[in-house]
N, CA, C and O atoms as a printed pandas DataFrame, in Angstrom:
     atom_number atom_name residue_name chain_id  residue_number  x_coord  y_coord  z_coord
0              1         N          MET        A               1   76.675   44.482    7.387
1              2        CA          MET        A               1   76.666   45.301    8.582
2              3         C          MET        A               1   75.258   45.843    8.808
3              4         O          MET        A               1   74.656   46.428    7.908
4              5         N          GLN        A               2   74.739   45.643   10.021
5              6        CA          GLN        A               2   73.387   46.094   10.324
6              7         C          GLN        A               2   73.412   47.558   10.738
7              8         O          GLN        A               2   74.229   47.977   11.558
8              9         N          LYS        A               3   72.521   48.307   10.167
9             10        CA          LYS        A               3   72.454   49.737   10.435
10            11         C          LYS        A               3   71.521   49.974   11.626
11            12         O          LYS        A               3   70.437   49.395   11.691
12            13         N          GLY        A               4   71.937   50.819   12.559
13            14        CA          GLY        A               4   71.114   51.165   13.715
14            15         C          GLY        A               4   70.076   52.207   13.346
15            16         O          GLY        A               4   69.969   52.607   12.187
16            17         N          PRO        A               5   69.307   52.646   14.340
17            18        CA          PRO        A               5   68.286   53.662   14.071
18            19         C          PRO        A               5   68.926   54.968   13.597
19            20         O          PRO        A               5   70.031   55.327   14.003
20            21         N          SER        A               6   68.209   55.648   12.745
21            22        CA          SER        A               6   68.713   56.918   12.224
22            23         C          SER        A               6   68.688   57.986   13.323
23            24         O          SER        A               6   68.047   57.822   14.361
24            25         N          PHE        A               7   69.395   59.068   13.066
25            26        CA          PHE        A               7   69.391   60.194   13.996
26            27         C          PHE        A               7   67.959   60.649   14.251
27            28         O          PHE        A               7   67.572   60.896   15.393
28            29         N          GLU        A               8   67.174   60.759   13.177
29            30        CA          GLU        A               8   65.793   61.231   13.296
30            31         C          GLU        A               8   64.959   60.296   14.167
31            32         O          GLU        A               8   64.205   60.755   15.025
32            33         N          GLU        A               9   65.090   58.996   13.955
33            34        CA          GLU        A               9   64.324   58.024   14.744
34            35         C          GLU        A               9   64.714   58.104   16.220
35            36         O          GLU        A               9   63.841   58.108   17.089
36            37         N          THR        A              10   66.006   58.169   16.511
37            38        CA          THR        A              10   66.483   58.261   17.892
38            39         C          THR        A              10   65.999   59.548   18.541
39            40         O          THR        A              10   65.549   59.536   19.687
40            41         N          TRP        A              11   66.087   60.652   17.820
41            42        CA          TRP        A              11   65.662   61.950   18.343
42            43         C          TRP        A              11   64.176   61.940   18.669
43            44         O          TRP        A              11   63.769   62.434   19.720
44            45         N          LYS        A              12   63.358   61.379   17.772
45            46        CA          LYS        A              12   61.913   61.307   18.017
46            47         C          LYS        A              12   61.606   60.530   19.290
47            48         O          LYS        A              12   60.752   60.943   20.074
48            49         N          VAL        A              13   62.291   59.410   19.504
49            50        CA          VAL        A              13   62.064   58.584   20.697
50            51         C          VAL        A              13   62.430   59.371   21.952
51            52         O          VAL        A              13   61.660   59.398   22.913
52            53         N          GLU        A              14   63.595   60.010   21.952
53            54        CA          GLU        A              14   64.039   60.758   23.125
54            55         C          GLU        A              14   63.136   61.950   23.411
55            56         O          GLU        A              14   62.788   62.212   24.562
56            57         N          PHE        A              15   62.762   62.663   22.367
57            58        CA          PHE        A              15   61.887   63.829   22.528
58            59         C          PHE        A              15   60.529   63.402   23.062
59            60         O          PHE        A              15   59.994   64.027   23.978
60            61         N          ARG        A              16   59.974   62.350   22.498
61            62        CA          ARG        A              16   58.664   61.847   22.927
62            63         C          ARG        A              16   58.701   61.403   24.382
63            64         O          ARG        A              16   57.750   61.644   25.126
64            65         N          ARG        A              17   59.790   60.757   24.798
65            66        CA          ARG        A              17   59.919   60.298   26.188
66            67         C          ARG        A              17   59.818   61.489   27.147
67            68         O          ARG        A              17   59.086   61.430   28.135
68            69         N          GLY        A              18   60.541   62.552   26.860
69            70        CA          GLY        A              18   60.503   63.741   27.715
70            71         C          GLY        A              18   59.134   64.396   27.706
71            72         O          GLY        A              18   58.628   64.800   28.753
72            73         N          VAL        A              19   58.541   64.501   26.539
73            74        CA          VAL        A              19   57.212   65.112   26.418
74            75         C          VAL        A              19   56.175   64.291   27.187
75            76         O          VAL        A              19   55.322   64.857   27.871
76            77         N          LEU        A              20   56.241   62.972   27.081
77            78        CA          LEU        A              20   55.273   62.123   27.779
78            79         C          LEU        A              20   55.408   62.247   29.293
79            80         O          LEU        A              20   54.400   62.267   30.000
80            81         N          GLN        A              21   56.623   62.330   29.796
81            82        CA          GLN        A              21   56.800   62.491   31.240
82            83         C          GLN        A              21   56.177   63.805   31.711
83            84         O          GLN        A              21   55.487   63.841   32.730
84            85         N          TYR        A              22   56.420   64.870   30.976
85            86        CA          TYR        A              22   55.824   66.170   31.311
86            87         C          TYR        A              22   54.300   66.101   31.200
87            88         O          TYR        A              22   53.591   66.611   32.067
88            89         N          ALA        A              23   53.800   65.477   30.146
89            90        CA          ALA        A              23   52.355   65.384   29.929
90            91         C          ALA        A              23   51.673   64.580   31.042
91            92         O          ALA        A              23   50.576   64.933   31.476
92            93         N          VAL        A              24   52.313   63.507   31.504
93            94        CA          VAL        A              24   51.751   62.718   32.601
94            95         C          VAL        A              24   51.660   63.584   33.859
95            96         O          VAL        A              24   50.643   63.559   34.552
96            97         N          LEU        A              25   52.704   64.344   34.158
97            98        CA          LEU        A              25   52.654   65.252   35.312
98            99         C          LEU        A              25   51.511   66.263   35.153
99           100         O          LEU        A              25   50.797   66.554   36.113
100          101         N          ALA        A              26   51.345   66.789   33.949
101          102        CA          ALA        A              26   50.289   67.775   33.697
102          103         C          ALA        A              26   48.902   67.189   33.945
103          104         O          ALA        A              26   48.046   67.846   34.538
104          105         N          ILE        A              27   48.682   65.971   33.498
105          106        CA          ILE        A              27   47.372   65.345   33.683
106          107         C          ILE        A              27   47.128   65.036   35.152
107          108         O          ILE        A              27   46.039   65.294   35.664
108          109         N          VAL        A              28   48.121   64.491   35.831
109          110        CA          VAL        A              28   47.948   64.193   37.255
110          111         C          VAL        A              28   47.694   65.492   38.024
111          112         O          VAL        A              28   46.893   65.500   38.959
112          113         N          LYS        A              29   48.351   66.574   37.652
113          114        CA          LYS        A              29   48.144   67.882   38.294
114          115         C          LYS        A              29   46.679   68.311   38.188
115          116         O          LYS        A              29   46.140   68.902   39.124
116          117         N          ARG        A              30   46.041   68.024   37.072
117          118        CA          ARG        A              30   44.643   68.415   36.854
118          119         C          ARG        A              30   43.681   67.660   37.771
119          120         O          ARG        A              30   42.540   68.085   37.953
120          121         N          HIS        A              31   44.126   66.560   38.341
121          122        CA          HIS        A              31   43.269   65.694   39.155
122          123         C          HIS        A              31   43.812   65.637   40.577
123          124         O          HIS        A              31   44.502   64.689   40.950
124          125         N          GLU        A              32   43.498   66.652   41.361
125          126        CA          GLU        A              32   44.057   66.752   42.712
126          127         C          GLU        A              32   43.689   65.563   43.591
127          128         O          GLU        A              32   44.462   65.184   44.471
128          129         N          SER        A              33   42.526   64.973   43.365
129          130        CA          SER        A              33   42.126   63.815   44.171
130          131         C          SER        A              33   42.727   62.520   43.630
131          132         O          SER        A              33   42.553   61.461   44.233
132          133         N          GLY        A              34   43.426   62.592   42.508
133          134        CA          GLY        A              34   44.109   61.439   41.947
134          135         C          GLY        A              34   43.446   60.917   40.680
135          136         O          GLY        A              34   42.280   61.198   40.404
136          137         N          ILE        A              35   44.206   60.163   39.931
137          138        CA          ILE        A              35   43.733   59.575   38.678
138          139         C          ILE        A              35   44.474   58.255   38.466
139          140         O          ILE        A              35   45.652   58.139   38.801
140          141         N          HIS        A              36   43.785   57.274   37.915
141          142        CA          HIS        A              36   44.416   55.973   37.680
142          143         C          HIS        A              36   45.065   55.952   36.302
143          144         O          HIS        A              36   44.818   56.827   35.472
144          145         N          GLY        A              37   45.891   54.949   36.073
145          146        CA          GLY        A              37   46.673   54.865   34.841
146          147         C          GLY        A              37   45.835   54.903   33.582
147          148         O          GLY        A              37   46.171   55.610   32.632
148          149         N          TYR        A              38   44.736   54.143   33.565
149          150        CA          TYR        A              38   43.882   54.133   32.372
150          151         C          TYR        A              38   43.336   55.538   32.104
151          152         O          TYR        A              38   43.255   55.966   30.953
152          153         N          GLY        A              39   42.966   56.247   33.161
153          154        CA          GLY        A              39   42.464   57.610   33.012
154          155         C          GLY        A              39   43.515   58.546   32.449
155          156         O          GLY        A              39   43.208   59.419   31.637
156          157         N          ILE        A              40   44.753   58.366   32.878
157          158        CA          ILE        A              40   45.850   59.181   32.352
158          159         C          ILE        A              40   45.997   58.941   30.848
159          160         O          ILE        A              40   46.072   59.887   30.063
160          161         N          ALA        A              41   46.039   57.669   30.460
161          162        CA          ALA        A              41   46.209   57.336   29.035
162          163         C          ALA        A              41   45.061   57.886   28.202
163          164         O          ALA        A              41   45.287   58.461   27.137
164          165         N          ARG        A              42   43.826   57.715   28.679
165          166        CA          ARG        A              42   42.656   58.174   27.931
166          167         C          ARG        A              42   42.659   59.693   27.802
167          168         O          ARG        A              42   42.419   60.227   26.719
168          169         N          GLU        A              43   42.931   60.389   28.904
169          170        CA          GLU        A              43   42.914   61.854   28.857
170          171         C          GLU        A              43   44.050   62.400   27.999
171          172         O          GLU        A              43   43.876   63.391   27.290
172          173         N          LEU        A              44   45.195   61.763   28.063
173          174        CA          LEU        A              44   46.327   62.185   27.246
174          175         C          LEU        A              44   45.972   62.107   25.760
175          176         O          LEU        A              44   46.259   63.027   24.994
176          177         N          GLU        A              45   45.354   61.015   25.369
177          178        CA          GLU        A              45   44.958   60.859   23.973
178          179         C          GLU        A              45   43.879   61.882   23.589
179          180         O          GLU        A              45   43.965   62.508   22.532
180          181         N          GLN        A              46   42.875   62.049   24.441
181          182        CA          GLN        A              46   41.774   62.969   24.135
182          183         C          GLN        A              46   42.242   64.423   24.060
183          184         O          GLN        A              46   41.893   65.145   23.126
184          185         N          ARG        A              47   43.023   64.844   25.036
185          186        CA          ARG        A              47   43.436   66.253   25.102
186          187         C          ARG        A              47   44.443   66.631   24.029
187          188         O          ARG        A              47   44.616   67.814   23.733
188          189         N          THR        A              48   45.112   65.637   23.437
189          190        CA          THR        A              48   46.083   65.931   22.376
190          191         C          THR        A              48   45.545   65.512   21.009
191          192         O          THR        A              48   46.306   65.422   20.045
192          193         N          ASP        A              49   44.234   65.256   20.919
193          194        CA          ASP        A              49   43.605   64.833   19.669
194          195         C          ASP        A              49   44.318   63.637   19.049
195          196         O          ASP        A              49   44.469   63.550   17.830
196          197         N          GLY        A              50   44.755   62.711   19.912
197          198        CA          GLY        A              50   45.371   61.484   19.442
198          199         C          GLY        A              50   46.860   61.575   19.162
199          200         O          GLY        A              50   47.490   60.561   18.861
200          201         N          LEU        A              51   47.440   62.776   19.254
201          202        CA          LEU        A              51   48.865   62.936   18.963
202          203         C          LEU        A              51   49.730   62.170   19.965
203          204         O          LEU        A              51   50.729   61.556   19.588
204          205         N          LEU        A              52   49.345   62.207   21.231
205          206        CA          LEU        A              52   50.117   61.518   22.266
206          207         C          LEU        A              52   49.328   60.329   22.795
207          208         O          LEU        A              52   48.669   60.415   23.831
208          209         N          GLN        A              53   49.403   59.245   22.082
209          210        CA          GLN        A              53   48.813   57.998   22.551
210          211         C          GLN        A              53   49.892   57.264   23.319
211          212         O          GLN        A              53   51.067   57.314   22.955
212          213         N          ILE        A              54   49.497   56.586   24.375
213          214        CA          ILE        A              54   50.483   55.909   25.205
214          215         C          ILE        A              54   49.978   54.523   25.555
215          216         O          ILE        A              54   48.834   54.355   25.978
216          217         N          LYS        A              55   50.829   53.542   25.380
217          218        CA          LYS        A              55   50.476   52.159   25.710
218          219         C          LYS        A              55   50.899   51.864   27.138
219          220         O          LYS        A              55   51.753   52.546   27.705
220          221         N          GLU        A              56   50.278   50.821   27.719
221          222        CA          GLU        A              56   50.606   50.438   29.091
222          223         C          GLU        A              56   52.097   50.197   29.264
223          224         O          GLU        A              56   52.676   50.571   30.284
224          225         N          GLY        A              57   52.714   49.577   28.279
225          226        CA          GLY        A              57   54.135   49.264   28.358
226          227         C          GLY        A              57   55.025   50.490   28.381
227          228         O          GLY        A              57   56.202   50.399   28.730
228          229         N          THR        A              58   54.475   51.634   28.013
229          230        CA          THR        A              58   55.196   52.899   28.085
230          231         C          THR        A              58   54.762   53.684   29.312
231          232         O          THR        A              58   55.598   54.268   30.002
232          233         N          LEU        A              59   53.460   53.706   29.593
233          234        CA          LEU        A              59   52.928   54.512   30.691
234          235         C          LEU        A              59   53.427   54.055   32.052
235          236         O          LEU        A              59   53.899   54.874   32.841
236          237         N          TYR        A              60   53.333   52.766   32.340
237          238        CA          TYR        A              60   53.650   52.315   33.691
238          239         C          TYR        A              60   55.126   52.473   34.049
239          240         O          TYR        A              60   55.421   52.771   35.206
240          241         N          PRO        A              61   56.067   52.291   33.128
241          242        CA          PRO        A              61   57.455   52.640   33.469
242          243         C          PRO        A              61   57.639   54.137   33.759
243          244         O          PRO        A              61   58.435   54.505   34.623
244          245         N          ILE        A              62   56.907   54.997   33.044
245          246        CA          ILE        A              62   56.971   56.435   33.322
246          247         C          ILE        A              62   56.426   56.712   34.723
247          248         O          ILE        A              62   57.038   57.447   35.497
248          249         N          LEU        A              63   55.272   56.120   35.047
249          250        CA          LEU        A              63   54.701   56.325   36.379
250          251         C          LEU        A              63   55.653   55.812   37.459
251          252         O          LEU        A              63   55.811   56.445   38.502
252          253         N          HIS        A              64   56.279   54.680   37.210
253          254        CA          HIS        A              64   57.236   54.123   38.170
254          255         C          HIS        A              64   58.417   55.078   38.369
255          256         O          HIS        A              64   58.849   55.320   39.496
256          257         N          ARG        A              65   58.926   55.610   37.272
257          258        CA          ARG        A              65   60.066   56.537   37.371
258          259         C          ARG        A              65   59.675   57.802   38.116
259          260         O          ARG        A              65   60.445   58.291   38.943
260          261         N          LEU        A              66   58.498   58.339   37.840
261          262        CA          LEU        A              66   58.055   59.553   38.521
262          263         C          LEU        A              66   57.844   59.305   40.017
263          264         O          LEU        A              66   58.083   60.192   40.836
264          265         N          ARG        A              67   57.395   58.098   40.369
265          266        CA          ARG        A              67   57.270   57.722   41.787
266          267         C          ARG        A              67   58.656   57.614   42.423
267          268         O          ARG        A              67   58.881   58.098   43.532
268          269         N          LYS        A              68   59.573   56.977   41.712
269          270        CA          LYS        A              68   60.929   56.805   42.219
270          271         C          LYS        A              68   61.601   58.155   42.462
271          272         O          LYS        A              68   62.381   58.309   43.402
272          273         N          GLU        A              69   61.295   59.123   41.615
273          274        CA          GLU        A              69   61.840   60.479   41.747
274          275         C          GLU        A              69   61.068   61.301   42.787
275          276         O          GLU        A              69   61.385   62.467   43.020
276          277         N          ARG        A              70   60.063   60.691   43.404
277          278        CA          ARG        A              70   59.233   61.321   44.442
278          279         C          ARG        A              70   58.394   62.493   43.906
279          280         O          ARG        A              70   58.114   63.457   44.619
280          281         N          LEU        A              71   58.004   62.378   42.626
281          282        CA          LEU        A              71   57.141   63.393   42.021
282          283         C          LEU        A              71   55.675   62.977   42.091
283          284         O          LEU        A              71   54.779   63.816   42.012
284          285         N          LEU        A              72   55.439   61.672   42.239
285          286        CA          LEU        A              72   54.082   61.136   42.366
286          287         C          LEU        A              72   54.003   60.247   43.598
287          288         O          LEU        A              72   54.973   59.592   43.979
288          289         N          ASN        A              73   52.833   60.240   44.208
289          290        CA          ASN        A              73   52.474   59.242   45.217
290          291         C          ASN        A              73   51.414   58.352   44.604
291          292         O          ASN        A              73   50.766   58.728   43.627
292          293         N          VAL        A              74   51.237   57.177   45.174
293          294        CA          VAL        A              74   50.223   56.252   44.691
294          295         C          VAL        A              74   49.505   55.665   45.890
295          296         O          VAL        A              74   50.106   55.410   46.934
296          297         N          TYR        A              75   48.210   55.456   45.722
297          298        CA          TYR        A              75   47.443   54.748   46.742
298          299         C          TYR        A              75   46.443   53.842   46.052
299          300         O          TYR        A              75   46.104   54.035   44.884
300          301         N          ASP        A              76   45.977   52.847   46.796
301          302        CA          ASP        A              76   44.999   51.908   46.252
302          303         C          ASP        A              76   43.592   52.420   46.497
303          304         O          ASP        A              76   43.254   52.842   47.602
304          305         N          GLU        A              77   42.775   52.377   45.451
305          306        CA          GLU        A              77   41.374   52.775   45.524
306          307         C          GLU        A              77   40.531   51.513   45.405
307          308         O          GLU        A              77   40.668   50.757   44.443
308          309         N          LYS        A              78   39.680   51.292   46.361
309          310        CA          LYS        A              78   38.809   50.107   46.336
310          311         C          LYS        A              78   37.840   50.220   45.161
311          312         O          LYS        A              78   37.435   51.313   44.765
312          313         N          SER        A              79   37.484   49.065   44.620
313          314        CA          SER        A              79   36.538   49.017   43.515
314          315         C          SER        A              79   35.448   48.007   43.853
315          316         O          SER        A              79   35.734   46.913   44.341
316          317         N          ASP        A              80   34.199   48.377   43.591
317          318        CA          ASP        A              80   33.079   47.466   43.832
318          319         C          ASP        A              80   33.041   46.342   42.800
319          320         O          ASP        A              80   32.511   45.264   43.065
320          321         N          SER        A              81   33.609   46.603   41.622
321          322        CA          SER        A              81   33.468   45.653   40.523
322          323         C          SER        A              81   34.713   44.819   40.262
323          324         O          SER        A              81   34.775   44.109   39.259
324          325         N          GLY        A              82   35.707   44.891   41.146
325          326        CA          GLY        A              82   36.912   44.101   40.898
326          327         C          GLY        A              82   38.020   44.488   41.840
327          328         O          GLY        A              82   37.776   45.032   42.916
328          329         N          PRO        A              83   39.244   44.206   41.432
329          330        CA          PRO        A              83   40.372   44.519   42.309
330          331         C          PRO        A              83   40.568   46.029   42.462
331          332         O          PRO        A              83   40.094   46.817   41.644
332          333         N          SER        A              84   41.271   46.409   43.518
333          334        CA          SER        A              84   41.534   47.831   43.722
334          335         C          SER        A              84   42.448   48.345   42.605
335          336         O          SER        A              84   43.172   47.584   41.963
336          337         N          ARG        A              85   42.386   49.665   42.399
337          338        CA          ARG        A              85   43.197   50.286   41.353
338          339         C          ARG        A              85   44.178   51.252   41.992
339          340         O          ARG        A              85   43.898   51.837   43.039
340          341         N          LYS        A              86   45.324   51.413   41.360
341          342        CA          LYS        A              86   46.302   52.391   41.827
342          343         C          LYS        A              86   45.877   53.770   41.326
343          344         O          LYS        A              86   45.528   53.952   40.160
344          345         N          VAL        A              87   45.917   54.723   42.237
345          346        CA          VAL        A              87   45.565   56.103   41.918
346          347         C          VAL        A              87   46.805   56.964   42.177
347          348         O          VAL        A              87   47.457   56.840   43.213
348          349         N          TYR        A              88   47.110   57.823   41.230
349          350        CA          TYR        A              88   48.320   58.640   41.290
350          351         C          TYR        A              88   47.984   60.087   41.606
351          352         O          TYR        A              88   47.028   60.645   41.068
352          353         N          VAL        A              89   48.786   60.698   42.492
353          354        CA          VAL        A              89   48.641   62.108   42.852
354          355         C          VAL        A              89   50.030   62.744   42.867
355          356         O          VAL        A              89   51.030   62.072   43.122
356          357         N          LEU        A              90   50.079   64.049   42.592
357          358        CA          LEU        A              90   51.350   64.771   42.650
358          359         C          LEU        A              90   51.776   64.956   44.096
359          360         O          LEU        A              90   50.944   65.178   44.976
360          361         N          THR        A              91   53.057   64.866   44.333
361          362        CA          THR        A              91   53.606   65.253   45.630
362          363         C          THR        A              91   53.871   66.763   45.590
363          364         O          THR        A              91   53.729   67.391   44.541
364          365         N          GLY        A              92   54.246   67.327   46.702
365          366        CA          GLY        A              92   54.640   68.735   46.710
366          367         C          GLY        A              92   55.817   68.979   45.780
367          368         O          GLY        A              92   55.853   69.977   45.059
368          369         N          GLU        A              93   56.780   68.060   45.800
369          370        CA          GLU        A              93   57.939   68.159   44.908
370          371         C          GLU        A              93   57.503   68.011   43.451
371          372         O          GLU        A              93   58.029   68.696   42.574
372          373         N          GLY        A              94   56.550   67.125   43.192
373          374        CA          GLY        A              94   56.035   66.951   41.844
374          375         C          GLY        A              94   55.380   68.222   41.332
375          376         O          GLY        A              94   55.542   68.583   40.167
376          377         N          ASP        A              95   54.643   68.896   42.196
377          378        CA          ASP        A              95   54.002   70.157   41.817
378          379         C          ASP        A              95   55.050   71.220   41.510
379          380         O          ASP        A              95   54.919   71.957   40.532
380          381         N          ARG        A              96   56.085   71.302   42.335
381          382        CA          ARG        A              96   57.155   72.272   42.119
382          383         C          ARG        A              96   57.870   71.998   40.789
383          384         O          ARG        A              96   58.100   72.916   40.002
384          385         N          VAL        A              97   58.215   70.737   40.546
385          386        CA          VAL        A              97   58.906   70.359   39.310
386          387         C          VAL        A              97   58.015   70.627   38.104
387          388         O          VAL        A              97   58.486   71.135   37.086
388          389         N          TYR        A              98   56.728   70.290   38.209
389          390        CA          TYR        A              98   55.804   70.533   37.095
390          391         C          TYR        A              98   55.749   72.030   36.757
391          392         O          TYR        A              98   55.821   72.406   35.587
392          393         N          ARG        A              99   55.621   72.878   37.780
393          394        CA          ARG        A              99   55.557   74.327   37.521
394          395         C          ARG        A              99   56.844   74.835   36.891
395          396         O          ARG        A              99   56.811   75.669   35.986
396          397         N          GLN        A             100   57.989   74.329   37.372
397          398        CA          GLN        A             100   59.281   74.720   36.814
398          399         C          GLN        A             100   59.408   74.261   35.354
399          400         O          GLN        A             100   59.868   75.017   34.498
400          401         N          LEU        A             101   59.001   73.031   35.084
401          402        CA          LEU        A             101   59.059   72.512   33.713
402          403         C          LEU        A             101   58.128   73.273   32.779
403          404         O          LEU        A             101   58.452   73.478   31.609
404          405         N          THR        A             102   56.972   73.693   33.289
405          406        CA          THR        A             102   56.021   74.446   32.467
406          407         C          THR        A             102   56.655   75.737   31.968
407          408         O          THR        A             102   56.499   76.098   30.801
408          409         N          VAL        A             103   57.369   76.433   32.847
409          410        CA          VAL        A             103   58.068   77.661   32.452
410          411         C          VAL        A             103   59.152   77.329   31.430
411          412         O          VAL        A             103   59.281   78.013   30.415
412          413         N          LEU        A             104   59.925   76.287   31.694
413          414        CA          LEU        A             104   61.004   75.899   30.795
414          415         C          LEU        A             104   60.475   75.505   29.418
415          416         O          LEU        A             104   61.005   75.950   28.399
416          417         N          VAL        A             105   59.439   74.677   29.383
417          418        CA          VAL        A             105   58.863   74.236   28.104
418          419         C          VAL        A             105   58.355   75.440   27.305
419          420         O          VAL        A             105   58.585   75.540   26.100
420          421         N          GLY        A             106   57.668   76.344   27.989
421          422        CA          GLY        A             106   57.177   77.546   27.309
422          423         C          GLY        A             106   58.316   78.354   26.709
423          424         O          GLY        A             106   58.223   78.817   25.572
424          425         N          SER        A             107   59.389   78.523   27.470
425          426        CA          SER        A             107   60.549   79.275   26.986
426          427         C          SER        A             107   61.210   78.585   25.806
427          428         O          SER        A             107   61.579   79.234   24.828
428          429         N          ILE        A             108   61.358   77.275   25.896
429          430        CA          ILE        A             108   62.003   76.524   24.808
430          431         C          ILE        A             108   61.213   76.689   23.514
431          432         O          ILE        A             108   61.792   76.991   22.470
432          433         N          PHE        A             109   59.903   76.495   23.571
433          434        CA          PHE        A             109   59.119   76.587   22.339
434          435         C          PHE        A             109   59.063   78.015   21.811
435          436         O          PHE        A             109   59.011   78.228   20.600
436          437         N          GLU        A             110   59.074   78.981   22.701
437          438        CA          GLU        A             110   59.112   80.381   22.272
438          439         C          GLU        A             110   60.402   80.660   21.507
439          440         O          GLU        A             110   60.372   81.283   20.446
440          441         N          LYS        A             111   61.534   80.201   22.039
441          442        CA          LYS        A             111   62.826   80.425   21.389
442          443         C          LYS        A             111   62.948   79.617   20.090
443          444         O          LYS        A             111   63.526   80.097   19.115
444          445         N          LEU        A             112   62.417   78.422   20.076
445          446        CA          LEU        A             112   62.439   77.629   18.848
446          447         C          LEU        A             112   61.639   78.307   17.737
447          448         O          LEU        A             112   62.020   78.269   16.567
448          449         N          GLU        A             113   60.533   78.923   18.121
449          450        CA          GLU        A             113   59.723   79.624   17.125
450          451         C          GLU        A             113   60.517   80.808   16.546
451          452         O          GLU        A             113   60.465   81.061   15.343
452          453         N          VAL        A             114   61.240   81.518   17.394
453          454        CA          VAL        A             114   62.063   82.619   16.934
454          455         C          VAL        A             114   63.145   82.107   15.971
455          456         O          VAL        A             114   63.410   82.720   14.936
456          457         N          LEU        A             115   63.759   80.980   16.328
457          458        CA          LEU        A             115   64.790   80.414   15.448
458          459         C          LEU        A             115   64.212   80.027   14.089
459          460         O          LEU        A             115   64.824   80.272   13.050
460          461         N          GLY        A             116   63.035   79.427   14.111
461          462        CA          GLY        A             116   62.413   78.977   12.867
462          463         C          GLY        A             116   61.945   80.114   11.985
463          464         O          GLY        A             116   61.899   79.970   10.763
464          465         N          ASN        A             117   61.597   81.244   12.581
465          466        CA          ASN        A             117   61.091   82.373   11.812
466          467         C          ASN        A             117   62.152   83.428   11.535
467          468         O          ASN        A             117   61.896   84.403   10.828
468          469         N          GLY        A             118   63.330   83.237   12.085
469          470        CA          GLY        A             118   64.279   84.325   12.065
470          471         C          GLY        A             118   65.368   84.271   11.114
471          472         O          GLY        A             118   66.195   85.182   11.070
């Protein structure tokens, strides 16, 4: 009988997925004029000291989902050195959701700290 992923492995994947979606919104928020996918991945890695590295196969489905949810818009940016690149910007709804999630994330970690110390 083949054993599936452990509770810990499944939990890490699910937790990371949620954190990455929030982190992508946070990075796009910092760039009001927009940012391309490679820039998101690079900044995510740099700002988290390598803790949150993201591969294209993970990033682009997240960007697609956030677009589908109408949290991001995308436009093509012309490039002198090659094909145009997709640039991502927050929508008004994306900004509202990001601000709401920021409050929620802060509250969750505050309460978790109390649980761990209490």
